[in-house]
C-alpha positions in Angstrom: 106.9 124.4 37.8 103.6 123.7 36.0 100.6 125.1 38.5 98.9 120.9 37.9 102.2 119.6 39.4 102.5 121.9 42.6 98.8 121.5 42.7 99.7 117.6 43.0 102.2 118.0 45.2 101.2 119.9 48.0 98.4 117.6 47.7 100.7 115.0 48.4 102.1 116.4 50.8 99.1 116.8 53.4 97.4 113.2 51.6 100.6 111.7 53.4 100.2 113.5 56.8 97.0 111.1 59.0 95.2 112.7 61.3 95.5 111.1 65.0 93.2 110.8 68.0 94.3 111.0 71.3 95.1 108.0 72.9 93.0 107.3 75.9 95.5 108.6 78.0 96.1 112.0 76.6 92.3 112.4 76.2 92.5 111.8 80.1 95.5 114.0 80.2 94.0 117.2 78.3 90.9 116.7 80.4 92.9 116.8 83.7 94.7 120.2 82.0 91.4 121.9 80.1 89.1 121.6 83.5 91.4 122.1 86.0 90.3 118.2 88.1 93.5 116.7 90.0 94.7 113.6 88.1 94.2 111.9 91.2 91.1 112.5 91.2 89.2 108.7 92.6 86.2 109.4 90.4 87.8 110.0 87.4 90.7 107.4 87.7 88.0 104.7 88.7 86.1 105.9 85.7 89.1 106.2 83.0 90.1 102.3 84.5 86.7 101.5 83.8 86.7 102.6 80.3 90.2 102.0 79.1 90.0 99.6 77.1 87.4 101.5 75.0 89.5 104.5 74.4 91.7 105.0 71.6 95.2 102.9 72.5 97.4 103.9 69.2 95.7 107.0 68.2 94.9 105.8 64.6 91.9 106.7 62.5 90.3 103.2 62.8 89.9 103.5 66.4 87.0 106.1 66.1 83.9 103.9 66.8 80.9 104.6 69.8 82.3 102.6 72.0 84.7 105.5 71.6 82.4 107.5 71.2 80.3 107.0 74.3 83.5 105.7 76.5 84.8 110.0 75.8 81.6 110.8 76.3 81.3 109.6 80.0 84.7 110.8 81.1 84.1 113.7 79.6 80.8 114.3 81.7 82.4 113.4 84.6 84.9 116.1 84.1 82.8 118.9 83.3 80.7 117.9 85.8 83.3 118.3 88.4 84.6 121.8 87.1 81.1 123.7 86.8 80.3 122.3 90.7 84.2 123.9 91.2 83.4 126.8 89.5 79.9 127.0 90.6 81.0 127.6 94.2 83.5 130.4 93.8 83.2 134.2 92.5 82.9 135.0 88.3 86.1 136.6 88.4 88.4 133.8 89.6 86.4 131.0 87.2 88.5 129.9 84.4 86.1 128.3 82.6 82.2 129.8 83.2 83.4 133.2 84.4 80.2 134.8 81.8 77.5 132.2 83.6 75.6 133.6 87.1 74.8 130.5 88.4 72.3 132.2 90.7 70.1 133.0 87.9 68.0 131.0 86.2 68.0 129.7 81.9 66.9 133.3 81.4 70.3 134.7 81.6 71.6 133.3 78.4 70.5 136.6 75.7 73.3 136.3 72.6 76.0 137.8 74.8 75.8 135.3 77.3 76.2 132.3 74.9 78.3 134.0 72.6 80.7 134.5 75.9 80.0 131.0 76.9 81.1 128.9 74.1 84.0 131.9 72.7 85.9 130.7 76.6 85.0 126.7 75.9 86.3 127.2 72.5 90.0 129.2 73.3 90.1 126.2 76.4 89.1 123.5 74.5 90.7 123.8 71.0 92.7 126.9 71.3 91.4 129.0 68.9 88.2 130.8 68.5 84.8 129.9 67.6 83.5 129.8 64.0 80.4 131.4 63.5 79.2 128.8 62.1 80.0 126.4 65.3 78.3 129.4 67.2 75.4 129.7 66.2 74.3 125.8 66.2 75.6 125.8 69.9 73.3 128.7 70.7 70.2 127.2 69.4 71.2 124.3 71.1 70.8 126.2 74.4 68.6 128.5 73.4 66.2 126.1 72.2 67.3 123.3 75.1 63.9 122.8 77.7 64.7 125.4 80.5 67.0 123.7 83.3 69.2 124.3 86.2 72.1 126.7 84.8 75.0 123.8 86.1 73.2 121.1 83.8 73.4 123.6 81.1 76.9 124.2 81.5 78.0 120.9 82.1 76.0 119.9 79.1 77.5 122.6 76.5 81.1 121.6 78.3 80.6 117.8 77.4 79.6 118.8 73.8 83.6 120.5 73.8 85.1 117.9 75.5 83.9 114.9 73.0 83.5 117.1 69.6 86.6 115.9 67.4 89.1 119.0 67.6 89.1 118.0 70.7 89.9 114.5 70.5 92.3 114.6 67.3 96.4 115.3 68.2 
């Protein structure tokens, strides 16, 4: 077989394997599993029910729209807010997601090491892979150039970025 034929066959094999979005229920279940918030939580359940019409139903790529992005951002933000609140109340060694952050310190704690560890922990939780250098650099820049604010709010925003990222939303 020629190299050209092999390339055509390999291209066609991948071209017929479409990327699918998670459905709204799969997104909700992912947040429950990743962030450790019970699926029966009344706040997240109510928000899910309120947004169910805006979330993907079949998971087809054409369902990705502004409404989906807004609904996922709202839902992911609430899950992240609850995860940050839960983990900020327990010792760092007992945390699953935010062990590298000291919630009793201010914004100045975000040095290169802390930002790197924080982004690596969330990438592993949400994407099941290491964070790439370009991704880490972009997130580090966003964290370091953000106006100084409460550490829990910074953690919530970064968590929501991961929760609403395309690698989190695809099957």
